[in-house]
Residue frames as qw, qx, qy, qz and C-alpha x, y, z in Angstrom:
[[0.127, 0.917, 0.364, 0.100, -18.58, -34.45, 9.11],
 [0.368, -0.824, 0.117, 0.416, -15.55, -32.57, 10.49],
 [0.534, -0.179, 0.530, 0.633, -13.17, -33.43, 7.63],
 [0.325, 0.593, 0.565, 0.474, -15.49, -32.26, 4.78],
 [0.133, -0.965, -0.224, 0.039, -16.15, -29.02, 6.67],
 [0.504, -0.635, 0.276, 0.516, -12.42, -28.46, 7.19],
 [0.495, 0.112, 0.585, 0.632, -11.76, -29.03, 3.49],
 [0.150, 0.804, 0.498, 0.289, -14.59, -26.66, 2.56],
 [0.274, -0.938, -0.052, 0.206, -13.32, -23.91, 4.88],
 [0.560, -0.407, 0.412, 0.592, -9.74, -24.39, 3.68],
 [0.424, 0.403, 0.584, 0.562, -10.88, -24.04, 0.05],
 [0.011, -0.932, -0.343, -0.120, -12.79, -20.85, 0.88],
 [0.416, -0.827, 0.133, 0.353, -9.80, -19.34, 2.68],
 [0.592, -0.126, 0.506, 0.614, -7.43, -20.28, -0.16],
 [0.328, 0.606, 0.542, 0.481, -9.63, -18.33, -2.57],
 [0.173, -0.902, -0.265, 0.295, -9.56, -15.10, -0.58],
 [0.494, 0.627, 0.021, 0.602, -8.03, -12.00, -2.10],
 [0.367, -0.096, -0.366, 0.850, -6.43, -9.07, -0.33],
 [0.139, -0.294, -0.118, -0.938, -8.13, -5.92, 0.83],
 [0.449, -0.129, 0.385, -0.796, -11.45, -5.37, 2.53],
 [0.842, 0.061, -0.238, -0.479, -13.40, -8.13, 0.76],
 [0.650, 0.215, -0.704, 0.187, -10.71, -10.67, 1.67],
 [0.003, 0.205, -0.663, 0.720, -10.80, -9.59, 5.31],
 [0.642, -0.064, 0.150, -0.749, -14.60, -9.87, 5.40],
 [0.855, 0.113, -0.440, -0.249, -14.57, -13.37, 3.93],
 [0.455, 0.236, -0.744, 0.429, -11.83, -14.46, 6.35],
 [0.257, -0.184, 0.512, -0.798, -13.88, -13.10, 9.28],
 [0.793, -0.003, -0.079, -0.604, -17.01, -14.96, 8.14],
 [0.804, 0.163, -0.572, 0.008, -15.13, -18.24, 7.75],
 [0.186, 0.297, -0.694, 0.629, -13.42, -17.66, 11.11],
 [0.528, -0.154, 0.341, -0.762, -16.82, -17.37, 12.81],
 [0.881, 0.091, -0.268, -0.380, -18.05, -20.53, 11.08],
 [0.584, 0.285, -0.708, 0.277, -14.95, -22.43, 12.21],
 [0.064, -0.234, 0.648, -0.722, -15.51, -21.41, 15.83],
 [0.651, -0.028, 0.212, -0.728, -19.22, -22.30, 15.71],
 [0.900, 0.195, -0.159, -0.357, -19.11, -25.59, 13.80],
 [0.721, 0.330, -0.572, 0.211, -15.80, -27.26, 14.65],
 [0.775, -0.523, -0.274, 0.227, -14.42, -28.69, 17.90],
 [0.011, -0.932, 0.284, -0.225, -12.07, -26.47, 19.87],
 [0.007, 0.679, -0.265, -0.684, -9.24, -26.06, 19.16],
 [0.774, 0.583, -0.001, -0.248, -9.64, -26.23, 15.35],
 [0.910, 0.086, 0.160, 0.372, -7.05, -28.20, 13.34],
 [0.391, -0.606, 0.205, 0.662, -3.70, -26.44, 13.01],
 [0.365, 0.118, 0.608, 0.695, -3.70, -26.66, 9.20],
 [0.045, 0.774, 0.572, 0.268, -7.03, -24.81, 9.09],
 [0.311, -0.877, -0.111, 0.348, -5.76, -22.09, 11.41],
 [0.473, -0.279, 0.416, 0.725, -2.73, -21.77, 9.12],
 [0.231, 0.490, 0.622, 0.565, -5.05, -21.10, 6.17],
 [0.173, -0.899, -0.402, -0.009, -6.90, -18.53, 8.26],
 [0.467, -0.660, 0.103, 0.580, -3.64, -16.85, 9.29],
 [0.397, 0.022, 0.528, 0.751, -2.57, -16.57, 5.64],
 [0.080, 0.699, 0.601, 0.380, -5.97, -15.15, 4.63],
 [0.283, -0.909, -0.216, 0.217, -5.81, -12.44, 7.31],
 [0.497, -0.462, 0.291, 0.675, -2.23, -11.67, 6.34],
 [0.340, 0.303, 0.597, 0.661, -3.12, -11.31, 2.64],
 [0.065, -0.826, -0.486, -0.278, -5.89, -8.90, 3.63],
 [0.211, 0.560, -0.244, 0.763, -3.48, -6.80, 5.68],
 [0.650, -0.648, -0.030, -0.395, -5.05, -7.77, 9.02],
 [0.518, 0.399, -0.664, 0.364, -1.72, -8.48, 10.70],
 [0.323, -0.374, 0.557, -0.667, -3.00, -8.05, 14.26],
 [0.887, -0.025, 0.129, -0.444, -5.54, -10.84, 13.72],
 [0.808, 0.372, -0.452, 0.064, -2.90, -13.01, 12.08],
 [0.185, 0.465, -0.687, 0.528, -0.67, -12.59, 15.12],
 [0.606, -0.258, 0.431, -0.616, -3.49, -13.50, 17.51],
 [0.949, 0.151, -0.118, -0.251, -4.05, -16.69, 15.53],
 [0.523, 0.521, -0.626, 0.252, -0.34, -17.42, 15.82],
 [0.261, -0.402, 0.673, -0.563, -0.94, -17.99, 19.55],
 [0.863, -0.041, -0.311, -0.396, -2.62, -21.31, 18.68],
 [0.832, -0.483, 0.256, -0.095, -1.88, -24.33, 20.92],
 [0.762, -0.223, 0.489, 0.362, 0.64, -26.08, 18.67],
 [0.427, 0.829, -0.183, -0.313, 2.01, -23.88, 15.87],
 [0.887, 0.017, 0.332, 0.320, 4.13, -25.82, 13.40],
 [0.435, -0.251, 0.356, 0.788, 6.86, -24.78, 10.97],
 [0.169, 0.516, 0.613, 0.574, 4.25, -23.93, 8.33],
 [0.231, -0.882, -0.406, 0.070, 2.58, -21.59, 10.84],
 [0.439, -0.640, 0.112, 0.621, 5.82, -19.76, 11.52],
 [0.369, 0.007, 0.541, 0.755, 6.64, -19.49, 7.83],
 [0.075, 0.703, 0.623, 0.333, 3.14, -18.25, 6.99],
 [0.251, -0.920, -0.217, 0.209, 3.33, -15.39, 9.50],
 [0.496, -0.455, 0.306, 0.673, 6.95, -14.67, 8.58],
 [0.339, 0.297, 0.608, 0.654, 5.98, -14.35, 4.90],
 [0.035, -0.852, -0.482, -0.201, 3.10, -11.99, 5.67],
 [0.392, -0.823, -0.018, 0.410, 5.33, -9.79, 7.87],
 [0.488, -0.179, 0.458, 0.721, 7.90, -9.74, 5.05],
 [0.216, 0.561, 0.600, 0.528, 5.28, -8.64, 2.52],
 [0.204, -0.918, -0.337, -0.052, 4.14, -5.92, 4.92],
 [0.433, 0.594, -0.272, 0.621, 7.76, -4.71, 5.33],
 [0.596, -0.750, 0.101, -0.267, 7.50, -5.08, 9.12],
 [0.613, 0.491, -0.567, 0.247, 11.20, -5.85, 9.38],
 [0.140, -0.462, 0.669, -0.565, 11.65, -5.67, 13.16],
 [0.796, -0.086, 0.339, -0.495, 8.67, -7.96, 13.78],
 [0.886, 0.369, -0.260, -0.104, 9.86, -10.30, 11.04],
 [0.376, 0.545, -0.656, 0.363, 13.38, -10.42, 12.49],
 [0.393, -0.361, 0.614, -0.582, 12.06, -11.07, 16.01],
 [0.906, 0.066, 0.147, -0.391, 9.78, -13.88, 14.83],
 [0.768, 0.464, -0.438, 0.060, 12.61, -15.48, 12.86],
 [0.118, 0.521, -0.702, 0.471, 14.88, -15.39, 15.91],
 [0.571, -0.226, 0.538, -0.578, 12.19, -17.10, 18.02],
 [0.845, 0.204, -0.311, -0.383, 11.61, -20.00, 15.61],
 [0.752, -0.412, 0.511, -0.067, 12.40, -23.40, 17.16],
 [0.646, 0.013, 0.634, 0.426, 13.28, -24.74, 13.70],
 [0.299, 0.710, -0.155, -0.618, 13.80, -23.22, 10.26],
 [0.742, 0.232, 0.553, 0.300, 13.90, -24.38, 6.66],
 [0.360, 0.059, 0.380, 0.850, 14.82, -22.76, 3.35],
 [0.057, -0.728, -0.544, -0.413, 11.32, -21.22, 3.11],
 [0.438, -0.806, -0.247, 0.313, 11.99, -19.38, 6.38],
 [0.463, -0.392, 0.236, 0.759, 15.24, -17.94, 5.04],
 [0.239, 0.368, 0.570, 0.695, 13.68, -17.06, 1.68],
 [0.179, -0.850, -0.474, -0.143, 10.94, -15.10, 3.46],
 [0.474, -0.726, -0.045, 0.496, 13.52, -13.25, 5.58],
 [0.432, -0.127, 0.417, 0.789, 15.69, -12.44, 2.56],
 [0.116, 0.573, 0.603, 0.542, 12.67, -11.32, 0.52],
 [0.279, -0.875, -0.380, 0.109, 11.52, -9.05, 3.34],
 [0.443, -0.608, 0.134, 0.645, 14.88, -7.32, 3.64],
 [0.347, 0.060, 0.551, 0.757, 15.36, -7.01, -0.13],
 [0.037, 0.698, 0.630, 0.339, 11.82, -5.76, -0.68],
 [0.286, -0.912, -0.223, 0.191, 12.41, -3.00, 1.85],
 [0.399, 0.854, -0.209, 0.259, 15.70, -2.02, 0.18],
 [0.491, -0.724, 0.476, -0.090, 17.82, -3.45, 3.01],
 [0.851, 0.407, -0.329, -0.050, 20.03, -5.51, 0.70],
 [0.182, 0.553, -0.718, 0.383, 22.97, -5.66, 3.12],
 [0.556, -0.219, 0.611, -0.520, 20.74, -7.32, 5.72],
 [0.911, 0.269, -0.022, -0.312, 19.50, -9.71, 3.03],
 [0.601, 0.525, -0.580, 0.162, 23.10, -10.73, 2.33],
 [0.165, -0.435, 0.718, -0.518, 23.60, -11.19, 6.08],
 [0.807, -0.021, 0.340, -0.482, 20.57, -13.49, 6.23],
 [0.857, 0.410, -0.295, -0.103, 22.03, -15.54, 3.40],
 [0.304, 0.527, -0.711, 0.352, 25.34, -15.91, 5.24],
 [0.497, -0.277, 0.602, -0.560, 23.40, -17.03, 8.33],
 [0.918, 0.188, 0.006, -0.348, 21.72, -19.71, 6.19],
 [0.694, 0.482, -0.520, 0.124, 25.12, -21.03, 5.14],
 [0.024, 0.461, -0.717, 0.522, 26.20, -21.19, 8.80],
 [0.803, -0.241, 0.088, -0.538, 23.17, -23.28, 9.86],
 [0.336, -0.366, 0.863, -0.089, 24.13, -26.56, 11.50],
 [0.713, 0.312, 0.593, -0.208, 21.24, -28.32, 9.78],
 [0.408, 0.006, 0.671, 0.618, 21.48, -29.27, 6.12],
 [0.355, 0.791, 0.340, -0.364, 19.47, -26.34, 4.76],
 [0.517, 0.059, 0.514, 0.682, 20.35, -25.93, 1.10],
 [0.179, 0.471, -0.035, -0.863, 19.76, -22.65, -0.77],
 [0.577, 0.489, 0.654, 0.009, 17.08, -22.96, -3.44],
 [0.381, 0.406, 0.425, 0.714, 16.73, -21.30, -6.84],
 [0.167, -0.896, -0.332, -0.244, 14.50, -18.71, -5.15],
 [0.591, -0.702, 0.011, 0.397, 17.24, -17.97, -2.62],
 [0.575, -0.139, 0.351, 0.726, 19.92, -17.49, -5.26],
 [0.212, 0.650, 0.467, 0.561, 17.71, -15.39, -7.52],
 [0.311, -0.922, -0.224, -0.042, 17.00, -13.05, -4.60],
 [0.620, -0.584, 0.147, 0.503, 20.68, -12.81, -3.70],
 [0.501, 0.218, 0.414, 0.728, 21.72, -11.97, -7.26],
 [0.008, 0.813, 0.377, 0.443, 19.14, -9.17, -7.28],
 [0.505, -0.835, -0.087, 0.198, 20.48, -7.94, -3.92],
 [0.629, -0.269, 0.283, 0.672, 24.06, -7.85, -5.28],
 [0.321, 0.516, 0.460, 0.648, 22.77, -6.00, -8.34],
 [0.207, -0.911, -0.295, -0.198, 21.00, -3.40, -6.19],
 [0.585, -0.722, 0.090, 0.358, 24.18, -2.93, -4.14],
 [0.484, 0.838, -0.252, 0.005, 26.30, -2.65, -7.30],
 [0.499, -0.625, 0.600, 0.018, 28.76, -5.06, -5.68],
 [0.659, 0.495, -0.510, -0.244, 30.64, -6.89, -8.44],
 [0.119, 0.367, -0.891, 0.240, 32.61, -9.13, -6.07],
 [0.485, 0.047, 0.682, -0.546, 29.47, -10.21, -4.24],
 [0.748, 0.420, -0.032, -0.513, 27.68, -10.81, -7.53],
 [0.531, 0.472, -0.698, -0.094, 30.48, -13.03, -8.83],
 [0.136, -0.235, 0.874, -0.404, 30.52, -14.89, -5.51],
 [0.657, 0.207, 0.463, -0.557, 26.81, -15.66, -5.83],
 [0.701, 0.502, -0.344, -0.372, 27.31, -16.70, -9.45],
 [0.258, 0.409, -0.869, 0.105, 29.97, -19.23, -8.38],
 [0.346, -0.027, 0.795, -0.498, 27.63, -20.62, -5.72],
 [0.727, 0.367, 0.092, -0.573, 24.84, -20.91, -8.30],
 [0.602, 0.477, -0.610, -0.194, 27.12, -23.01, -10.50],
 [0.040, 0.282, -0.906, 0.312, 28.18, -25.19, -7.56],
 [0.496, 0.134, 0.626, -0.587, 24.54, -25.78, -6.65],
 [0.285, 0.174, 0.871, 0.360, 23.72, -26.78, -10.24],
 [0.255, 0.738, 0.500, -0.374, 21.34, -23.89, -10.95],
 [0.199, -0.430, 0.353, 0.807, 23.35, -22.33, -13.77],
 [0.055, 0.145, 0.766, 0.625, 21.09, -23.46, -16.61],
 [0.002, -0.644, -0.748, 0.162, 17.81, -22.33, -15.03],
 [0.137, 0.594, 0.292, 0.737, 16.17, -19.23, -16.53],
 [0.458, -0.821, -0.325, -0.105, 14.70, -18.29, -13.12],
 [0.619, -0.620, 0.074, 0.476, 18.23, -17.71, -11.84],
 [0.585, 0.129, 0.370, 0.710, 19.86, -16.83, -15.16],
 [0.127, 0.808, 0.371, 0.440, 17.65, -13.85, -15.93],
 [0.384, -0.921, -0.019, 0.066, 18.66, -11.94, -12.75],
 [0.705, -0.337, 0.301, 0.546, 22.30, -12.86, -13.47],
 [0.460, 0.456, 0.411, 0.641, 22.14, -11.40, -16.98],
 [0.095, -0.915, -0.252, -0.300, 20.46, -8.27, -15.62],
 [0.600, -0.749, 0.056, 0.277, 23.01, -7.92, -12.80],
 [0.657, -0.131, 0.342, 0.658, 26.05, -8.17, -15.07],
 [0.306, 0.627, 0.409, 0.588, 24.53, -5.79, -17.63],
 [0.259, -0.939, -0.183, -0.133, 23.73, -3.19, -14.96],
 [0.624, -0.655, 0.202, 0.376, 27.30, -3.44, -13.70],
 [0.310, 0.827, -0.354, -0.308, 28.63, -2.87, -17.23],
 [0.348, -0.358, 0.853, 0.153, 29.97, -6.43, -17.45],
 [0.726, 0.384, -0.058, -0.567, 28.22, -7.15, -20.74],
 [0.426, 0.404, -0.800, -0.126, 30.65, -9.95, -21.69],
 [0.098, -0.047, 0.911, -0.399, 29.67, -11.87, -18.55],
 [0.568, 0.302, 0.343, -0.684, 26.01, -11.17, -19.25],
 [0.650, 0.441, -0.418, -0.457, 26.33, -12.60, -22.78],
 [0.249, 0.280, -0.924, 0.073, 28.11, -15.72, -21.52],
 [0.315, 0.111, 0.772, -0.540, 25.37, -16.41, -18.99],
 [0.626, 0.416, 0.072, -0.656, 22.71, -15.80, -21.65],
 [0.530, 0.441, -0.646, -0.327, 24.37, -18.12, -24.18],
 [0.133, 0.185, -0.952, 0.204, 24.64, -20.95, -21.63],
 [0.492, 0.085, 0.518, -0.695, 20.98, -20.82, -20.59],
 [0.059, 0.156, 0.942, 0.292, 18.67, -23.59, -21.76],
 [0.014, -0.640, -0.762, -0.100, 15.13, -22.99, -23.00],
 [0.128, -0.126, -0.092, 0.979, 15.41, -19.23, -23.30],
 [0.113, 0.714, 0.690, -0.033, 12.05, -17.46, -23.05],
 [0.210, 0.799, 0.240, 0.510, 10.93, -13.96, -23.99],
 [0.460, -0.887, -0.006, 0.027, 11.84, -12.61, -20.54],
 [0.746, -0.329, 0.274, 0.510, 15.44, -13.76, -21.01],
 [0.499, 0.443, 0.361, 0.652, 15.67, -12.14, -24.43],
 [0.086, -0.921, -0.215, -0.313, 14.16, -8.91, -23.11],
 [0.613, -0.747, 0.091, 0.240, 16.68, -8.82, -20.27],
 [0.697, -0.096, 0.350, 0.619, 19.61, -9.35, -22.64],
 [0.323, 0.658, 0.363, 0.575, 18.38, -6.75, -25.14],
 [0.292, -0.943, -0.122, -0.103, 17.93, -4.22, -22.33],
 [0.685, -0.566, 0.209, 0.408, 21.48, -4.87, -21.14],
 [0.615, 0.204, 0.394, 0.652, 22.96, -4.50, -24.63],
 [0.124, 0.814, 0.303, 0.480, 21.14, -1.23, -25.24],
 [0.478, -0.873, -0.036, 0.088, 22.17, 0.05, -21.81],
 [0.642, -0.442, 0.354, 0.517, 25.79, -0.62, -22.79],
 [0.290, 0.748, -0.215, -0.558, 25.27, 1.10, -26.19],
 [0.247, -0.177, 0.884, 0.355, 25.71, -2.17, -28.10],
 [0.566, 0.388, 0.127, -0.716, 22.91, -1.30, -30.49],
 [0.523, 0.370, -0.645, -0.418, 23.86, -3.60, -33.38],
 [0.150, 0.073, -0.969, 0.182, 24.01, -6.64, -31.09],
 [0.336, 0.269, 0.611, -0.665, 20.66, -5.70, -29.55],
 [0.575, 0.421, -0.170, -0.681, 19.11, -5.29, -32.99],
 [0.407, 0.272, -0.842, -0.228, 20.42, -8.67, -34.15],
 [0.021, 0.081, 0.921, -0.380, 19.01, -10.38, -31.07],
 [0.439, 0.360, 0.322, -0.758, 15.69, -8.60, -31.56],
 [0.558, 0.402, -0.414, -0.596, 15.42, -9.73, -35.18],
 [0.342, 0.165, -0.922, -0.079, 16.13, -13.41, -34.44],
 [0.302, 0.066, 0.723, -0.618, 13.40, -13.56, -31.78],
 [0.178, -0.243, -0.828, -0.473, 10.40, -15.59, -32.88],
 [0.362, -0.676, -0.641, -0.026, 8.19, -14.59, -29.95],
 [0.193, 0.196, -0.205, 0.939, 8.28, -10.87, -29.14],
 [0.175, -0.709, -0.661, 0.171, 5.92, -9.25, -26.64],
 [0.056, 0.947, 0.186, 0.258, 5.05, -5.59, -26.07],
 [0.537, -0.782, 0.186, 0.257, 7.95, -5.25, -23.61],
 [0.710, -0.008, 0.420, 0.565, 10.39, -6.39, -26.31],
 [0.349, 0.685, 0.369, 0.522, 9.15, -3.75, -28.76],
 [0.235, -0.961, -0.087, -0.121, 9.02, -0.98, -26.16],
 [0.699, -0.533, 0.235, 0.415, 12.55, -1.86, -25.01],
 [0.605, 0.221, 0.403, 0.650, 13.82, -1.41, -28.57],
 [0.107, 0.852, 0.297, 0.419, 11.97, 1.88, -29.08],
 [0.449, -0.892, 0.021, 0.040, 13.25, 3.26, -25.77],
 [0.743, -0.362, 0.299, 0.476, 16.80, 1.97, -26.23],
 [0.536, 0.428, 0.370, 0.627, 17.15, 3.33, -29.76],
 [0.053, -0.927, -0.189, -0.320, 15.83, 6.72, -28.63],
 [0.581, -0.789, 0.122, 0.160, 18.22, 6.83, -25.68],
 [0.699, -0.197, 0.399, 0.560, 21.12, 5.98, -28.00],
 [0.048, 0.601, -0.198, -0.773, 20.30, 8.87, -30.34],
 [0.056, 0.023, 0.842, 0.536, 18.79, 6.70, -33.10],
 [0.385, 0.317, 0.420, -0.758, 15.41, 8.40, -33.14],
 [0.555, 0.337, -0.405, -0.644, 14.55, 7.63, -36.78],
 [0.384, 0.103, -0.916, -0.059, 15.15, 3.92, -36.19],
 [0.116, 0.164, 0.771, -0.604, 13.04, 4.10, -33.02],
 [0.511, 0.348, 0.107, -0.779, 10.13, 5.54, -35.03],
 [0.535, 0.269, -0.681, -0.421, 10.51, 2.76, -37.62],
 [0.182, -0.028, -0.951, 0.249, 10.31, 0.12, -34.87],
 [0.300, 0.283, 0.511, -0.754, 7.21, 1.90, -33.54],
 [0.558, 0.323, -0.303, -0.702, 5.67, 1.79, -37.04],
 [0.445, 0.135, -0.873, -0.145, 6.31, -1.97, -37.28],
 [0.029, 0.100, 0.824, -0.556, 4.84, -2.39, -33.81],
 [0.470, 0.314, 0.232, -0.792, 1.59, -0.73, -34.89],
 [0.554, 0.297, -0.572, -0.526, 1.39, -2.71, -38.13],
 [0.393, 0.055, -0.916, 0.061, 1.68, -5.97, -36.19],
 [0.583, -0.556, -0.345, -0.481, -1.02, -4.90, -33.74],
 [0.556, -0.074, -0.624, 0.544, 1.21, -5.02, -30.66],
 [0.358, -0.843, -0.400, 0.041, -0.26, -3.41, -27.52],
 [0.360, 0.485, -0.162, 0.780, 1.21, 0.05, -26.91],
 [0.487, -0.681, -0.475, 0.271, 1.47, 1.50, -23.42],
 [0.119, -0.988, -0.041, 0.086, 2.45, 4.82, -21.84],
 [0.541, -0.578, 0.418, 0.446, 6.16, 4.00, -21.97],
 [0.568, 0.288, 0.579, 0.509, 6.06, 3.24, -25.70],
 [0.170, 0.898, 0.332, 0.232, 4.26, 6.51, -26.36],
 [0.365, -0.892, 0.096, 0.248, 6.64, 8.42, -24.10],
 [0.578, -0.335, 0.503, 0.549, 9.77, 7.18, -25.89],
 [0.463, 0.488, 0.578, 0.462, 8.24, 7.66, -29.34],
 [0.021, 0.967, 0.235, 0.096, 7.23, 11.24, -28.57],
 [0.475, -0.736, 0.269, 0.401, 10.72, 11.89, -27.21],
 [0.583, 0.031, 0.576, 0.572, 12.10, 10.67, -30.56],
 [0.275, 0.774, 0.465, 0.331, 9.76, 13.01, -32.44],
 [0.227, -0.963, -0.037, 0.142, 10.88, 15.93, -30.28],
 [0.569, -0.494, 0.415, 0.511, 14.56, 15.19, -30.87],
 [0.456, 0.209, 0.627, 0.595, 13.95, 15.11, -34.65],
 [0.198, 0.356, 0.066, -0.911, 11.61, 18.13, -34.59],
 [0.083, -0.163, -0.864, -0.469, 9.20, 15.80, -36.41],
 [0.331, 0.082, 0.329, -0.881, 6.05, 17.81, -35.71],
 [0.671, 0.089, -0.358, -0.643, 3.74, 16.02, -38.15],
 [0.590, 0.010, -0.805, 0.055, 4.70, 12.58, -36.86],
 [0.078, -0.022, -0.673, 0.735, 4.28, 13.87, -33.33],
 [0.496, 0.057, 0.069, -0.864, 0.78, 15.09, -34.16],
 [0.703, 0.049, -0.599, -0.381, -0.12, 11.70, -35.64],
 [0.445, -0.031, -0.819, 0.361, 1.07, 9.95, -32.49],
 [0.180, 0.017, 0.425, -0.887, -0.87, 12.48, -30.39],
 [0.656, 0.027, -0.244, -0.713, -4.01, 11.53, -32.32],
 [0.669, 0.024, -0.742, -0.047, -3.25, 7.87, -31.67],
 [0.170, 0.010, -0.731, 0.661, -2.92, 8.53, -27.92],
 [0.451, 0.021, 0.174, -0.875, -6.39, 10.09, -27.98],
 [0.738, 0.059, -0.479, -0.471, -7.87, 7.08, -29.80],
 [0.669, -0.019, -0.718, 0.191, -6.30, 4.72, -27.26],
 [0.534, -0.787, -0.218, -0.219, -7.30, 6.88, -24.24],
 [0.751, -0.196, -0.202, 0.598, -3.69, 7.60, -23.21],
 [0.240, 0.636, 0.056, 0.731, -3.85, 11.36, -23.74],
 [0.474, -0.787, -0.003, -0.395, -4.88, 11.94, -20.11],
 [0.894, -0.233, -0.187, 0.335, -1.98, 9.84, -18.79],
 [0.287, -0.922, 0.134, 0.224, 0.48, 12.06, -16.88],
 [0.609, -0.328, 0.528, 0.493, 3.53, 10.36, -18.37],
 [0.474, 0.456, 0.582, 0.478, 2.21, 10.68, -21.95],
 [0.034, 0.962, 0.267, 0.051, 1.00, 14.24, -21.31],
 [0.418, -0.772, 0.265, 0.398, 4.45, 15.27, -20.11],
 [0.557, -0.061, 0.612, 0.558, 6.01, 13.73, -23.24],
 [0.330, 0.724, 0.526, 0.301, 3.49, 15.54, -25.46],
 [0.128, -0.980, -0.048, 0.143, 4.25, 18.92, -23.88],
 [0.499, -0.566, 0.456, 0.472, 7.98, 18.27, -24.24],
 [0.552, 0.244, 0.642, 0.473, 7.61, 17.14, -27.87],
 [0.228, 0.867, 0.390, 0.208, 5.56, 20.18, -28.92],
 [0.282, -0.914, 0.114, 0.269, 7.95, 22.52, -27.10],
 [0.533, -0.365, 0.555, 0.524, 10.98, 21.04, -28.90],
 [0.418, 0.433, 0.641, 0.476, 9.12, 21.32, -32.20],
 [0.091, -0.095, -0.026, 0.991, 8.56, 25.02, -31.35],
 [0.328, -0.467, -0.586, -0.575, 4.80, 24.61, -31.28],
 [0.060, 0.064, -0.613, 0.785, 4.29, 26.40, -27.98],
 [0.548, -0.094, -0.021, -0.831, 0.57, 26.95, -28.52],
 [0.813, -0.057, -0.515, -0.267, -0.08, 23.21, -28.82],
 [0.460, 0.083, -0.719, 0.515, 2.18, 22.53, -25.82],
 [0.187, -0.093, 0.405, -0.890, 0.11, 24.96, -23.73],
 [0.700, -0.074, -0.250, -0.664, -3.13, 23.40, -24.96],
 [0.735, -0.022, -0.676, 0.049, -2.02, 19.91, -23.93],
 [0.247, 0.105, -0.635, 0.724, -0.85, 21.23, -20.57],
 [0.388, -0.111, 0.207, -0.891, -4.20, 22.89, -19.83],
 [0.782, -0.033, -0.324, -0.531, -6.19, 19.82, -20.83],
 [0.436, 0.169, -0.851, 0.238, -4.28, 17.34, -18.72],
 [0.667, -0.567, -0.386, -0.291, -6.47, 15.79, -16.05],
 [0.743, -0.620, -0.010, 0.253, -3.57, 15.32, -13.66],
 [0.341, 0.872, -0.287, 0.203, -0.35, 17.32, -13.64],
 [0.840, -0.021, -0.310, 0.445, 2.97, 15.87, -12.84],
 [0.416, -0.852, -0.082, 0.306, 4.66, 17.86, -10.06],
 [0.571, -0.188, 0.336, 0.725, 7.64, 18.25, -12.39],
 [0.230, 0.493, 0.508, 0.668, 5.44, 20.29, -14.72],
 [0.226, -0.856, -0.439, 0.152, 4.04, 22.65, -12.09]]
């Protein structure tokens, strides 16, 4: 009877979401475990319970569970991951230091916690500590992806190239999961040639990879190359289209941006606040009042007219088109006002 109950409770805990409802379900299952199972409950079940409390933000309860009789490596990693997600860096660091053993999951959680909190230098330090481990802990694709993003955030070209070399030595160079951050890193650093080489060498390119490369090309003002890549894509998503609209607008090619927007509408692609914002910016730059009005009407039909970002773009567009009355009307009707517009 004990094993089926354990499996049932584990399944319930695995299905919990975050927030208040997740905490309530975890509490109910916790009570059932204490009432129906021998004491102490199995470690694997307590691990599931610890994760459920952590997902729900009940970190104090998760820590109390950690004081179980025989916590294993999974237990440590589960709490470490929850502390990382909660950005409790000091607690995370202290727990990591107290671990009797570690694996690559432990280091990935530590690195993710530091990077997520913007402490990219400490993330790089954690990676160096991993390499110094006496045990044969090998960095994973997750590790290297996180480190490339850390180097990108730091703007450190030397560090980025160092991580790229290690990725190649580890045999991860052809994986999109690692390649996409590499392309993005090189493009952000202005090393578009390196970004293109990484992109060309990747196998099984998906839409995310193409979007990353197009963004990098547009950021470096290589509009023709971005356009060519866009046109050869067979599977474009809304991010692809919005990237082109935004990039063309930012590069002063407003008429072309509006043409891409027109094609986007014809093909029935979902349009979001960022698409509208860039398109309205293009209309303002061209003083294209009639087109701006048409797009305004479209924002109303799609319920984006109350969006702060879109509202700001509408006010700016009407002002640049010298239609101050309409700009004031939009401003007054906005449900929420961006502090920049106050």
